[in-house]
C-alpha positions in Angstrom: -40.8 -103.4 -33.1 -43.7 -104.4 -35.4 -42.3 -107.9 -35.7 -42.0 -108.2 -32.0 -45.6 -107.1 -31.6 -46.9 -109.6 -34.2 -44.9 -112.4 -32.7 -46.4 -111.7 -29.2 -49.9 -111.6 -30.7 -49.3 -114.9 -32.5 -47.9 -116.7 -29.4 -50.7 -115.6 -27.1 -53.4 -116.3 -29.7 -52.3 -119.9 -29.7 -53.4 -120.5 -26.2 -50.0 -119.9 -24.5 -48.8 -123.4 -25.1 -45.0 -123.8 -25.3 -42.1 -121.8 -23.9 -42.6 -118.1 -24.7 -39.0 -117.0 -24.1 -37.5 -119.9 -26.0 -39.8 -119.3 -28.9 -39.5 -115.5 -29.0 -35.8 -114.9 -28.1 -34.7 -115.7 -31.7 -37.0 -112.9 -32.9 -35.5 -110.5 -30.4 -32.0 -111.4 -31.8 -33.1 -111.2 -35.5 -34.7 -107.7 -34.9 -31.5 -106.5 -33.1 -33.5 -105.9 -29.8 -31.5 -108.4 -27.7 -28.1 -106.9 -26.9 -24.9 -108.6 -28.0 -21.7 -108.6 -26.0 -20.6 -105.2 -27.5 -24.0 -103.7 -26.6 -23.5 -104.6 -23.0 -20.7 -102.1 -22.6 -21.8 -99.5 -25.2 -23.3 -96.4 -23.5 -25.8 -95.7 -26.3 -26.9 -99.3 -26.4 -27.5 -99.3 -22.7 -29.9 -96.4 -23.1 -31.6 -98.1 -26.1 -32.0 -101.3 -24.1 -34.0 -99.4 -21.4 -36.2 -97.8 -24.1 -36.8 -101.2 -25.8 -37.9 -102.7 -22.5 -40.4 -99.9 -22.2 -41.7 -100.3 -25.7 -42.1 -104.1 -25.4 -43.8 -103.8 -22.0 -46.4 -101.5 -23.6 -47.5 -104.2 -26.0 -50.3 -106.6 -25.2 -48.6 -109.3 -22.9 -45.3 -107.7 -23.6 -44.4 -107.5 -19.9 -43.7 -111.3 -20.0 -41.1 -111.0 -22.8 -39.6 -107.8 -21.4 -39.1 -109.3 -18.0 -37.5 -112.5 -19.3 -35.1 -110.6 -21.5 -34.3 -108.0 -18.8 -33.3 -110.7 -16.3 -31.1 -112.7 -18.7 -29.3 -109.5 -19.9 -28.8 -107.9 -16.5 -28.0 -111.0 -14.4 -26.4 -113.6 -16.6 -25.0 -110.9 -18.9 -23.7 -109.1 -15.8 -21.9 -112.2 -14.6 -20.3 -112.6 -18.0 -19.1 -109.0 -18.0 -17.5 -109.5 -14.5 -15.8 -112.8 -15.3 -12.4 -113.4 -16.9 -12.3 -117.1 -17.4 -11.9 -118.9 -20.7 -15.5 -120.2 -20.4 -16.7 -116.7 -19.7 -15.1 -115.3 -22.8 -16.5 -118.0 -25.0 -20.1 -117.4 -23.7 -19.8 -113.6 -23.8 -18.7 -113.8 -27.5 -21.9 -115.8 -28.3 -24.1 -113.6 -26.1 -26.9 -112.1 -28.2 -25.6 -113.9 -31.4 -27.4 -117.2 -30.9 -30.7 -118.2 -29.3 -29.3 -120.2 -26.4 -30.5 -119.0 -23.0 -28.5 -118.4 -19.9 -30.2 -118.3 -16.4 -28.6 -117.8 -13.0 -29.2 -119.6 -9.7 -28.4 -117.7 -6.5 -31.3 -118.2 -4.1 -31.5 -121.4 -2.0 -34.0 -122.7 0.6 -33.5 -120.6 3.8 -30.9 -118.3 2.4 -32.8 -115.1 3.3 -30.8 -113.0 0.8 -27.4 -113.8 2.5 -24.7 -115.5 0.5 -23.2 -116.8 3.8 -26.3 -119.0 4.2 -25.9 -120.8 0.9 -25.6 -124.6 1.4 -24.5 -125.8 -2.0 -21.1 -127.4 -2.1 -18.5 -128.4 -4.5 -15.6 -130.6 -3.5 -12.0 -130.8 -4.7 -13.0 -133.2 -7.4 -15.6 -130.7 -8.6 -18.7 -132.7 -7.6 -21.5 -130.2 -7.0 -24.4 -130.9 -4.7 -27.2 -128.6 -3.6 -30.5 -126.9 -4.5 -31.3 -123.7 -6.2 -34.9 -122.7 -5.3 -35.8 -120.0 -7.8 -34.0 -119.7 -11.1 -35.8 -117.1 -13.4 -35.9 -118.4 -17.0 -34.5 -121.7 -15.6 -37.0 -123.9 -17.5 -36.2 -122.1 -20.8 -32.4 -122.0 -20.2 -29.8 -124.2 -22.0 -27.3 -123.5 -19.2 -27.6 -122.3 -15.6 -25.0 -120.2 -13.7 -24.7 -121.7 -10.2 -23.3 -119.7 -7.3 -21.6 -121.9 -4.8 -19.8 -121.1 -1.5 -16.1 -122.2 -1.4 -14.4 -120.9 1.8 -14.9 -117.1 1.8 -15.5 -116.9 -1.9 -18.5 -117.6 -4.1 -17.4 -118.9 -7.5 -20.0 -119.3 -10.3 -20.0 -122.4 -12.5 -21.9 -123.0 -15.8 -24.1 -126.1 -15.9 -25.3 -127.3 -19.3 -28.7 -128.8 -18.4 -28.8 -131.4 -21.2 -25.2 -132.5 -20.6 -25.8 -133.0 -16.9 -29.4 -134.1 -17.0 -28.7 -137.4 -15.2 -27.4 -135.5 -12.2 -30.2 -133.0 -12.0 -33.8 -133.0 -10.8 -35.9 -130.0 -11.9 -39.3 -128.6 -11.0 -40.8 -125.7 -13.0 -42.4 -122.9 -10.9 -44.9 -120.3 -12.1 -45.7 -117.3 -10.0 -49.1 -115.6 -9.7 -47.7 -112.6 -11.6 -46.2 -112.4 -15.1 -47.1 -116.1 -15.4 -45.4 -116.7 -18.7 -42.0 -116.1 -17.2 -40.9 -119.4 -15.8 -38.7 -120.2 -12.8 -37.0 -123.4 -11.9 -36.1 -125.3 -8.7 -33.1 -127.3 -9.5 -31.3 -129.9 -7.4 -27.8 -131.2 -8.3 -26.6 -134.6 -6.9 -22.9 -135.4 -7.4 -22.9 -133.4 -10.6 -19.4 -133.6 -12.0 -17.9 -130.3 -13.2 -14.4 -129.1 -13.9 -12.3 -126.0 -13.5 -13.1 -125.1 -17.1 -16.8 -124.7 -16.2 -16.1 -121.7 -14.0 -17.4 -118.4 -15.3 -16.6 -116.1 -12.3 -14.2 -116.6 -9.5 -16.2 -114.7 -6.9 -19.8 -113.4 -6.9 -19.4 -111.7 -3.5 -19.3 -108.1 -4.7 -21.6 -108.5 -7.7 -24.9 -109.3 -6.1 -25.8 -105.7 -5.1 -25.0 -104.4 -8.6 -27.1 -107.0 -10.4 -30.1 -106.4 -8.1 -29.9 -102.7 -8.8 -29.7 -103.4 -12.5 -32.8 -105.6 -12.3 -34.7 -102.9 -10.3 -33.7 -100.2 -12.8 -34.8 -102.4 -15.6 -38.1 -102.8 -13.8 -38.6 -99.0 -14.0 -38.6 -99.2 -17.8 -41.0 -102.2 -17.7 -43.3 -100.3 -15.3 -43.3 -97.3 -17.6 -44.3 -99.4 -20.6 -46.8 -101.5 -18.6 -48.6 -98.4 -17.3 -48.4 -96.7 -20.6 -50.9 -99.3 -21.9 -53.5 -98.5 -19.2 -56.8 -97.0 -20.4 -56.4 -93.8 -18.4 -52.8 -93.1 -19.4 -53.6 -90.0 -21.6 -56.7 -88.8 -19.6 -55.5 -88.7 -16.0 -53.3 -85.6 -15.8 -51.8 -86.3 -12.4 -51.0 -89.9 -13.4 -49.4 -88.6 -16.6 -47.3 -86.1 -14.7 -45.8 -88.6 -12.2 -45.3 -91.0 -15.1 -43.3 -88.3 -17.0 -41.3 -87.6 -13.9 -40.3 -91.3 -13.5 -39.5 -91.5 -17.2 -37.3 -88.4 -16.9 -35.5 -90.0 -13.9 -35.0 -93.2 -15.9 -33.6 -91.2 -18.9 -31.3 -89.1 -16.8 -29.8 -92.0 -14.9 -29.5 -94.3 -18.0 -27.5 -91.5 -19.8 -24.9 -91.8 -17.0 -24.6 -95.6 -17.0 -21.4 -97.1 -18.3 -20.1 -100.6 -17.9 -17.5 -99.7 -15.3 -19.7 -97.4 -13.2 -23.0 -99.2 -13.1 -22.9 -99.8 -9.3 -21.7 -96.3 -8.4 -24.4 -94.6 -10.6 -27.3 -96.8 -9.5 -26.3 -96.7 -5.8 -26.3 -92.9 -5.9 -29.7 -92.9 -7.7 -31.3 -95.4 -5.2 -34.0 -95.6 -3.9 -35.7 -95.4 -7.2 -38.8 -93.1 -7.2 -41.5 -95.5 -8.3 -43.8 -94.9 -5.3 -45.4 -91.7 -6.7 -46.6 -93.6 -9.7 -47.7 -96.6 -7.7 -49.5 -94.4 -5.2 -51.4 -92.6 -8.0 -52.5 -96.1 -9.3 -53.8 -96.8 -5.8 -55.8 -93.6 -5.9 -57.2 -94.3 -9.3 -58.2 -97.9 -8.3 -59.5 -96.6 -4.9 -57.3 -98.9 -2.8 -55.5 -97.9 0.4 -52.5 -100.2 0.4 -50.0 -100.6 -2.4 -49.8 -104.4 -2.0 -53.5 -104.5 -3.0 -52.5 -103.4 -6.5 -52.0 -107.1 -7.2 -55.8 -107.6 -6.7 -56.3 -105.3 -9.6 -53.7 -107.0 -11.7 -51.3 -109.7 -10.3 -48.5 -108.4 -12.7 -48.1 -105.3 -10.5 -46.4 -107.7 -8.1 -43.0 -107.3 -9.8 -43.0 -103.6 -8.9 -43.6 -104.1 -5.2 -40.0 -104.6 -3.9 -39.8 -106.1 -0.5 -37.0 -108.7 -0.8 -34.1 -109.0 1.6 -31.6 -107.3 -0.7 -33.8 -104.4 -1.4 -34.4 -103.8 2.3 -30.6 -104.0 2.8 -30.0 -101.4 0.1 -32.6 -99.1 1.6 -31.2 -99.3 5.1 -27.6 -98.8 3.7 -28.7 -95.6 1.9 -30.5 -94.3 5.0 -27.3 -94.9 7.1 -25.3 -93.0 4.5 -27.7 -90.1 4.5 -27.6 -89.9 8.3 -23.8 -89.8 8.2 -23.8 -86.8 5.9 
């Protein structure tokens, strides 16, 4: 981890010019931190990945690198694990072995978390049209996975940005939190694809699993990020709730396997981050959790209020009432 630490220090000492993830992902691979295709399904490697996210997040500015890696591994890597196309197998074999970056575009203007509201289209000649509004790591990526509705299914196609540059318009987006993780708005106009560009024949049943994997990864990032706070070792109540959250993370991650990610994470949801966040509110003397972003904007990634998270919460509550 020393090499990762030194690489982060050098990057941010240079005034944050350049693409952080594109510059530092080769270091993650060289140091065997970024998981390869075998690590994605190995139980021990899954546990180590969570611990690595925590360790990187505890480093100065490490939250940026940890978040970028977590999203690529859990979302783009998750799509590759679910696919069975020839393109999928090719990309999966290279995953974690070269420094190319894969990003995924699902959200579109007005979609409100519902795949049924996606407006992208691909015709019988494989001409793709549409806009993806928020592709995390999109500016860094060499290729983007594009979820598109086709009848009642939602296949995913791989778009090489350089190859299709003439058919794409792109706008880089930076949020107020974790600013060195970029996002991309991308519009495709008559972008010609082929059947061989498909990486997954239907995303329909995968979205919930990938969101849960993201949120679980954010627990590890939260543990590391708060571990670096000045009162970490001096506030006994904070340390207690931090240890409880870490124990939850460790217990759940021990049960994670490739084939049972969704089952394990659905049973563990909702994830118990509120006690730690509430203690932070008490320490900073603020009344509402959303105001943690006034202390540090980066706390924003731990305040989950998106459509899919609300759906998961409501679903869990309905299941509890049934029992």
